[in-house]
C-alpha positions in Angstrom: -41.2 -68.3 -1.5 -39.7 -70.0 -4.5 -36.5 -68.7 -6.1 -38.3 -68.7 -9.5 -40.8 -66.1 -8.3 -38.6 -63.9 -6.1 -35.9 -61.7 -7.6 -32.4 -62.4 -6.7 -30.8 -59.3 -5.3 -27.1 -58.7 -5.0 -25.9 -57.7 -1.6 -25.0 -54.2 -2.8 -28.4 -53.7 -4.5 -30.2 -54.9 -1.4 -28.2 -52.5 0.8 -29.1 -49.6 -1.6 -32.7 -50.7 -1.6 -32.8 -50.8 2.2 -31.4 -47.3 2.4 -34.2 -46.2 0.0 -37.0 -48.0 1.9 -35.8 -46.5 5.2 -36.4 -43.0 3.7 -39.8 -43.6 2.2 -42.0 -41.3 4.3 -44.6 -43.9 5.4 -41.8 -46.2 6.6 -39.5 -43.7 8.3 -38.9 -44.6 11.9 -39.9 -48.3 11.6 -37.7 -50.9 13.3 -34.9 -52.3 11.2 -36.3 -55.9 11.0 -39.6 -55.0 9.2 -37.7 -52.6 7.0 -35.4 -55.5 5.9 -38.4 -57.7 5.1 -40.1 -55.0 3.1 -36.8 -54.4 1.2 -36.5 -58.1 0.5 -40.0 -58.0 -1.1 -39.2 -55.0 -3.3 -38.0 -55.4 -6.8 -36.3 -52.9 -9.1 -37.7 -52.2 -12.5 -36.6 -50.1 -15.4 -39.0 -48.4 -17.8 -38.1 -46.5 -21.0 -39.6 -43.4 -22.4 -43.2 -44.1 -23.4 -43.5 -47.2 -21.3 -46.7 -47.4 -19.1 -46.1 -48.1 -15.4 -49.8 -48.0 -14.5 -52.9 -47.9 -16.6 -56.0 -45.9 -15.6 -58.8 -48.2 -14.4 -56.3 -51.1 -14.0 -56.3 -53.1 -10.7 -52.7 -52.6 -9.9 -51.5 -53.8 -6.5 -48.2 -52.1 -6.4 -46.6 -49.0 -4.9 -43.7 -47.4 -6.8 -40.8 -45.4 -5.5 -39.0 -43.5 -8.3 -35.3 -43.9 -7.9 -34.4 -42.0 -11.1 -36.2 -40.6 -14.1 -39.5 -38.8 -14.6 -43.0 -40.1 -15.1 -46.1 -38.3 -16.3 -49.6 -38.6 -14.8 -52.3 -38.5 -17.5 -55.9 -39.5 -18.1 -56.4 -42.1 -20.8 -59.1 -39.9 -22.3 -56.4 -37.3 -22.9 -53.0 -39.1 -22.9 -51.1 -36.1 -24.2 -52.4 -33.9 -21.5 -49.9 -34.2 -18.6 -51.6 -33.4 -15.3 -48.4 -33.8 -13.1 -44.9 -35.1 -13.4 -43.2 -37.1 -10.7 -39.5 -38.0 -10.3 -36.7 -39.0 -8.0 -37.8 -39.7 -4.4 -41.5 -39.7 -5.2 -43.5 -42.6 -3.7 -46.6 -43.3 -5.8 -49.6 -45.6 -5.1 -49.2 -46.1 -1.4 -53.0 -46.6 -0.9 -52.8 -49.6 -3.2 -50.8 -51.4 -0.4 -53.9 -51.3 1.8 -56.8 -51.9 -0.6 -57.8 -53.2 -4.0 -58.9 -50.3 -6.2 -58.7 -49.2 -9.8 -56.1 -46.6 -10.7 -57.5 -43.1 -11.3 -54.7 -42.2 -13.7 -52.1 -43.5 -16.1 -48.4 -43.2 -15.3 -46.1 -43.1 -18.3 -42.3 -42.9 -18.4 -41.1 -39.6 -19.8 -37.4 -40.6 -19.4 -35.6 -43.8 -18.5 -37.1 -44.6 -15.1 -35.8 -46.9 -12.4 -38.1 -47.6 -9.5 -38.5 -49.9 -6.6 -41.8 -51.7 -6.7 -43.6 -53.1 -3.5 -46.5 -55.4 -4.1 -49.5 -55.3 -1.8 -49.5 -59.0 -1.0 -45.9 -58.8 0.2 -46.6 -55.6 2.1 -49.6 -57.4 3.8 -47.4 -60.4 4.7 -45.0 -58.0 6.4 -47.9 -56.5 8.3 -48.9 -59.9 9.4 -45.4 -60.7 10.6 -44.9 -57.4 12.3 -48.4 -56.2 13.3 -47.0 -53.5 15.6 -45.9 -51.4 12.5 -49.4 -51.1 11.1 -50.5 -48.2 13.3 -47.3 -46.3 12.6 -47.6 -46.7 8.8 -51.3 -45.8 8.8 -50.6 -42.7 10.9 -47.9 -41.6 8.5 -50.2 -42.1 5.6 -53.0 -40.2 7.2 -50.7 -37.3 8.0 -49.6 -37.3 4.4 -53.2 -37.1 3.2 -53.9 -34.3 5.6 -50.9 -32.3 4.4 -52.1 -32.8 0.8 -55.6 -31.7 1.6 -54.4 -28.6 3.4 -52.2 -27.6 0.5 -55.0 -28.2 -2.0 -57.3 -26.0 0.1 -54.9 -23.1 0.6 -53.4 -23.2 -2.9 -56.6 -23.8 -4.9 -59.9 -24.3 -3.2 -60.1 -21.0 -1.5 -60.3 -19.3 -4.9 -62.6 -21.8 -6.5 -66.2 -22.0 -5.3 -66.9 -25.4 -6.9 -63.8 -26.9 -5.2 -64.8 -25.4 -1.8 -68.2 -27.1 -2.2 -66.5 -30.4 -2.8 -64.1 -30.4 0.3 -64.3 -33.8 1.9 -64.9 -34.6 5.6 -61.3 -35.6 6.4 -60.2 -32.0 6.5 -62.8 -30.9 9.1 
């Protein structure tokens, strides 16, 4: 790692970031050492209203933890049609830490947004250094997907025949 490519973090910001990383759902309960490494690899970024964090169909290797502010999830075909909003304490793009894939949506700052960004290559390096945490992270991610699918089914798909027909095999 060269100092020109890695952000310099003050001790206070690093401690604040560590506290955040320790509370990201897929990292909760991990040993302190890998959490410290993950925190070192994170960087803070600020976006202003209208700034794009992620473009639909872009190969973006980052996960984003929203520290403050609000972002809108839209489709490029309909940028003014907000599908969802996310804000403080939301962790977005976790699957991008595991695989290369195009983004399905655009994320646009609605307010001033401060977030912690974790790049896939740095996350993967941490997994190589601490392979024992991989199973725990993957299990937390799988549980999150199961909770999401269960909520989708109970809140929407039961009343929508087309959605019921499209239920995936992970919920079985």
